[in-house]
N, C-alpha and C positions, 0 to 999 in steps of 0.2 A: 077303520082299519086300512082302507085302501091307500091312505097317505102316510102310513106308519114309516115308510121308507123314503118319503119325499126328500129328506135331508141327507140321504146317504152320500151324495156327491160331495157334501161339505165335510165329510168325515175322512176322505181319502188322505188328508194331511196327517192323520194319526199314524198311518202305516209308515214305518221308517223311524218312528219315535218309540218303538217297542210297545205300542198300545193297539188295542183292537176294539171293535164294536161287536157285541153279541146280540142276536135276536133270541129272546127268551120265549119259550112256549111249553105247553104241557101235552103229554100223551096219556096221562092219567091224573088223578086229582092230587097225588102225593108228591110228585117229583117235578122239578124244573129242568128242562133240557135247553140246549142252545146250539146254534150254528153261527158262523161268521157272517155278518151283514153283507160283506163284499161278495158273497156267493149267492145272495138272495136277489132275485129280479123283481119279485112282486109277492104280496100276500093278499089273498082273496078268500071270500067264503067259498066253500067247496061247491063247484057247479055240478050239474048232472054229468054222470060218467057213462061212457060207452064201454061195453065189455070188450076184452081182447082175448079171444079163445087161444089157448095154448101158451099163454104168457106165464112168467114166473108167478108162483102163488102169492108173493108179496105185492104184485102189481094188481091193484084193485080196479083198474079201468083206465080210460083215456079221457082227458078233459080237453074241450075245445075252447081255447083262450084266444079270442079275436082272430079266428081263422087258423090258428096253429094247434095241431094235435100234440098234447103233452102227456106222456105216461105218468100215472099217479101211483106212487109207492105208499103202501100202508106202513108207515114208519114203525108203529107199535109192533106189527107182525114181523117186520124185517129185523128188528133187534131182539126178537125172542119172546115177546109178550103175546097175550091173546089179541087177535086183530081188533082194531077199532071199528066201530059201526059207522059207515059213511053217512048214515042218516041222522047221526047224533046232532043235537042242536048246536053244539060248539065245534062242529067239524070245519076245519079251515085248510086251505091249500097254500103251502109255501113253495113257490116256484123258484128253482135254483139253477145255476149253471156251474157244472163241475166238468173238468177235463173236456171242454168244448161240447158238452151235451147238456140239453135242458130237460129237466124232469121236475115233477111236483111231489111233495111229501104231504100226505094226509096226516094232520095233527089235530090236537084239540085246541084249547084256548091259546091264542097268541097274546103274550103279555106286553112287553115293551123292549126297547133297546137299551143296553147298558154299555158304558165306556169304561174299560179297565186296562190295567197295565199287565203285559205278559208275565211280569214278575210275580203277579198274584195268581197265575194259572199254573197248576201243578199236574204232573202226570198221574194217571190212575195208580192206586197202590200196587206195588210189585206182586203182592200175593193175590191179586184179583184174577190171575190166570191169563190165558191167551184167547179166550172166547168172548170176551166182553166187546162192546161196540163203542168204547169211549177213547178219545185221544187225550182228554184232560178233564180236570175238575177245578172248580173255583167256588168261592162263597160270596154271596151278595146280601146286603141288607134289603129286605123286601117286606113291605107291609109290617114294619116294626118288629121284624124277627130276622134272624140269619138263616138263609137257605143255601143248601148245597146245589150247585148247578153242574150238570153233566154235559160235557161238550161231545157231541156225536162224532164218531169216526165215519164220516159219510163215505170216504173212499173204500172202507171195508164193506159197508152196506152195498155200495154200487158194484164192487168186485164180485159179490156173491150173486148179483142179479144180472150184470152185464159181463159177458166174457171179454177179457182183455187179452189179445194175442201178443205174446212176446216174441214170436218167431220173426227173425230178421230177414229182410230182403237181401238175398245173396248178391245181387248186382250192386248193392250199396257198399259192400265190404271191399276194402283195399288190401289185397293180399300182401303187398309189400310192407304194410303196417302191422299186420296181425302178429308176425313173429316178434316185432319190437314191443308189442303190448303184453306178451305173455308174462304173467306173474307180477305185473305192475299193480299198484294199489290205488283205489279211489275211495275217498271219504264220502259217505252218504249220510246226510243229516235230515231226518224227517221224524216227526212224532207218530206217524202212522206205520205200524209194523207191516201192514198190507202194502203201502207204497214202497217201503224199504225192500221188501221181498220182490216186488215187481222190477225195481231197478237192478237188484242183485241178479235176478234170473236173466235179465237182458244182458248185463255186462259180462256175466260168466260165459256167455256164448263166444265172446271174443278174447277169452283168456285172462280177464281182469279179476283181481281179488278185491273184496270190499271190506272197508272198516266202517262200522255203523255207529252213529250217535243219534240219540232220540230227541235232542233239542239243541239250540244254538249255544247255550252255556256249556253243555257237555263237550261239544265240538271245540269251542274256543279254549276250554281248559286243556284239552288234549293237544291242540296246536301250541299253546303257550308252554306246556310241559316239554314238548320236543325242543322248542327254542331255548328254554332254560337249561336243557341238558346239552346244548351245543349242536343239536340236529337242525337241519334245514327242512322245513315242511315240504318244500318243492322237491327235495330228494326222497322224502318218505312217501309222498303220494303224487300221482299224476295230476289230480285235480280234485275239487270238492263239488259235490252236487247237493244243493240245499233247498229245502222247502222254504216257503215264506212264513207260514203261520206255525208257530211252535211255542210250547210253554217256556217260561223263564226268559228266553231270548229268541226273537223271531229272526228269519233269514236276512232281512234287511239290516238289522242291527249287527248281526254276526258279520256280514260283509263289511260294514262300516268299521268294525273293530279290527278286522284283519287288514284292511287297507290302511288303517291308522298306525299299524305296527310295522316298522321297517323290516323286521326280521321275517315277516311272512307276507308282505304287501304284494309280492309278485305271484301269489298263488292264483291259479286259474279257477274261476268260480262260475258255476252254472246255477242259475235260479230255476228250479223245476217245481212248478206250483199248479194247483188246480184252479187258482184264480186266473182270470184271463182279461184281455182288453189292453188298450193303449196305456192305461194307468200303470200296468206292470212294466211296460217298456220304459216309461218315464222314470219309475223307481229304479230300474236297472241302471240307467244312466246316472241317476242321482247318487246311488251308493257305490257304483263301480263294479257291478257284475260284468263278466265277459260275455255271457249268453243268457237268454231267457227262453225256456222251453215250457210250454203248457203241457201238463200231464194229460193222458199217458201216451207218449209217442216214442216207441222204442227206436225207430229208425233215426229220428232227429237226435235222440240221446247219443246213439252210436256215432252219428255224424259229428257231434260236438267233441266226442272223445278222439276221433280220428283227426279233427282239426287241431286239437291240442298236441297230438302226437307229431303231426307234421311241423308244428311250430318248434318243438323241441329238436327235431332232427335237422331243422334248418339253421339252428343256432350254432 
């Protein structure tokens, strides 16, 4: 199992082609769950855990991985099921990096990695309510049968465990720009309702209104409809802030489509993703985003908005 991710670097070329790699695992015997491989640093058998008094109930301890202390989240408990027994024979630890933090998820059997197209990944049913912990679902052929795969909304899980402060640094704000930004609109594209709300709560503090889209295809359809009706997207919105990973169409493909359409090619685009590393910066240059910001950094987000506002005023 230790080498299940050995080939992950070879798969980075898939991003930008509207494809993704999912690591499949179980937290019970009936369902397959998944997270994006690019957020996984390592998969190991669950080591001995040290207790952390006063921590969130879903944090079952701290693992020491080669001298680094990593908080371990009981994923089954965090998404509303009965907690998993850390002493279970199939207990494994998926070590991940989200939003510049490293944490481990206690799971059961880790299956394998699959390569699929984002077009085959669908949002959860609309009648599923607002309290589920999924960003998307897909189907795979597994052991001669079709199984439903539930893709975990890790951002929601972490937001309920780790407090993300959306309060802005007053010294950052340019008072001469605030009046100019009042009532302007920003398009937010993200499949995680939690992420969309975090961005909305940040931007509302500087007077911006938000338009939301849950995936790249929905955002592209909206932009194209404006163009078809004679509207200029740059007149309708100040900028677009998009996630990278989304069902139907990812943020890289969305950016590529926008840059390829002369009617909207000048739109200011910020890639805002929990994925991190130099890989993302390379992808930003490849598809033509204006900025890359790793989630969740409210001050950097507002700095990007102010940068765009200054550009407009200078024109």
